Every structure is written in C-alpha cells, then in structure tokens.
C-alpha positions in Angstrom: -6.8 -12.8 10.2 -8.2 -9.7 8.6 -8.2 -9.6 4.8 -7.9 -6.0 3.6 -8.4 -4.7 0.1 -8.0 -1.1 -0.9 -7.9 1.2 -3.9 -5.6 4.0 -4.9 -5.1 5.8 -8.2 -1.7 6.0 -9.8 -1.2 8.8 -12.3 -1.6 7.2 -15.7 1.7 8.7 -17.0 3.6 7.2 -14.0 2.4 3.6 -14.1 5.5 2.2 -15.7 7.8 4.0 -13.3 5.6 2.8 -10.4 5.9 -0.8 -11.6 9.7 -0.4 -11.8 9.9 1.0 -8.3 8.2 -2.0 -6.9 10.7 -4.3 -8.5 13.3 -2.8 -6.2 11.5 -2.2 -2.8 14.1 -1.5 -0.2 15.0 -4.4 2.1 14.4 -2.4 5.2 10.9 -1.5 3.9 10.1 -5.1 3.3 11.3 -6.0 6.8 9.3 -3.3 8.4 6.1 -4.4 6.7 6.6 -8.0 7.8 7.5 -6.9 11.4 4.4 -4.7 11.5 2.1 -7.6 10.6 1.5 -7.0 6.8 1.3 -10.6 5.4 0.4 -11.9 1.9 0.6 -8.3 0.7 0.0 -7.7 -3.1 -0.5 -4.8 -5.3 -2.3 -5.0 -8.7 -2.1 -2.2 -11.2 -4.3 -1.6 -14.2 -3.1 0.2 -17.3 -5.2 3.3 -16.4 -3.6 3.6 -13.0 -6.2 1.9 -10.8 -4.2 0.2 -8.0 -5.7 -2.6 -6.0 -3.9 -3.6 -2.8 -4.5 -6.7 -0.7 -3.0 -7.8 2.5 -3.7 -10.1 5.5 -3.1 -9.0 9.1 -4.3 -9.8 12.6 -5.2 -6.2 13.1 -5.2 -3.6 10.3 -5.3 -0.6 12.5 -2.4 -1.9 14.6 -0.4 -2.8 11.4 -0.9 0.6 9.9 0.1 2.3 13.1 3.2 0.2 13.4 4.3 1.2 9.9 3.5 4.8 10.5 5.9 4.7 13.4 8.9 3.7 11.3 11.4 6.0 9.7 11.7 3.8 6.6 7.9 4.1 5.9 8.1 7.9 6.2 10.9 8.0 3.6 9.0 5.5 1.3 5.7 7.5 1.5 7.5 10.7 0.7 9.2 9.2 -2.3 6.0 7.6 -3.6 3.5 10.4 -3.0 4.0 12.0 -6.4 2.8 8.8 -8.2 -0.8 9.1 -6.9 -3.9 11.2 -7.7 -6.3 12.5 -5.1 -4.3 12.2 -1.9 -5.6 15.5 -0.6 -2.3 16.1 1.2 -2.1 12.7 2.8 0.6 10.1 2.4 -0.4 7.2 0.2 -0.7 4.8 3.1 -2.9 7.3 5.0 -5.2 7.6 2.0 -6.0 3.9 1.8 -9.7 3.3 2.4 -10.3 -0.5 2.9 -13.2 -1.9 0.9 -16.0 -3.8 2.7 -15.8 -7.5 2.0 -19.1 -8.9 0.8 -18.1 -12.4 -0.2 -15.3 -14.9 0.5 -14.9 -18.5 -0.6 -12.3 -20.2 1.6 
C-alpha cells in the first residue's frame, strides 16, 4: 500500500468556505474515490491556507487516473478550483505533487 502525502495552498480568504464544502462532499464523489482506490484519505487545513492531504492506495498513478476518468471528479474539480492558489491552469487534483516519505514508524 502506498502512503501519499501532498500539499496545496487554499486562498486564505476562502478557508472557511473550503472547510464547509468538505462537510458536504457529494455521495457520488465519495463513492468514486473509494472505487478508484483512495483509502484512508484525509485533508488537513492550516489557518493560512496550507492544505495537507494524505491517502493510502495500492497504486497512486492508477488511482489518480481512475478519478480523472469520472464525470463527478470533473465537476468537483471545476467547482473547487477557485479555492486554490498557484494551480497554473491545472485542476487541483492534477496539481498535487506527492512528497517524498523520509520516515515511517509502523
């Protein structure tokens, strides 16, 4: 199982709305994530907008591709894009750059 951690930057003035949106994630989005192999998925948001994501998956490239192929993900990414800084025209999920794991205590 791959453990994947990534960073994104939420616009500071949008952090409360971003939090609220994640209290009401669409059921079909949740189902698509699970079906695509995203497990134990968490998002952590600091007050200044630093977003840390963590998930576990057998194959991150395959899990990302599976989500990219869904219609619900396209809708979600379009609705969420305005929350983020520095996407350079990419959807938020395409802008994720996994961090290199340097230590793990099992």
